[in-house]
C-alpha positions, 0 to 999 in steps of 0.5 A: 713915510721915514726919512733918514739922513745920510751924511756923505763923507764929507759932512761925518769928518767935519761930525767926528772932527777929523779927516776925510782920510780917516772916515775912509779909515773907519770903514776900512777896519769895520769901524764906521757903516757906509752905503752907495748908492746901486745903479738903480739910486738904492741905498745900499750898503758898503762892503769894505773888501770893495775897493771902487775909487772916485764911488762916494761913501755916504752914513747915516747920521745916526751912525756917526752918532752912534760911532762918537758915543762909543768913541767919546765913552772909549775916550774918558774910560782911557783917560779914568785909568789913567789918572 
């Protein structure tokens, strides 16, 4: 059995050190993949164009880690250009 770690919006914000609003902006911009539970309780990819107020968003810990690593690389590159 394969176990996948899933966190909610609050957990993703805490992990990335930002606000929950910023997490929603990342999802809307297509920079971070979010998931929702369907009516059968299965985790499915959230489509950014679907606006469903009040529906909880969930994130794979591995996706958040990849986004964080990529953001850190971008930050390092931008700082090295300014130096």
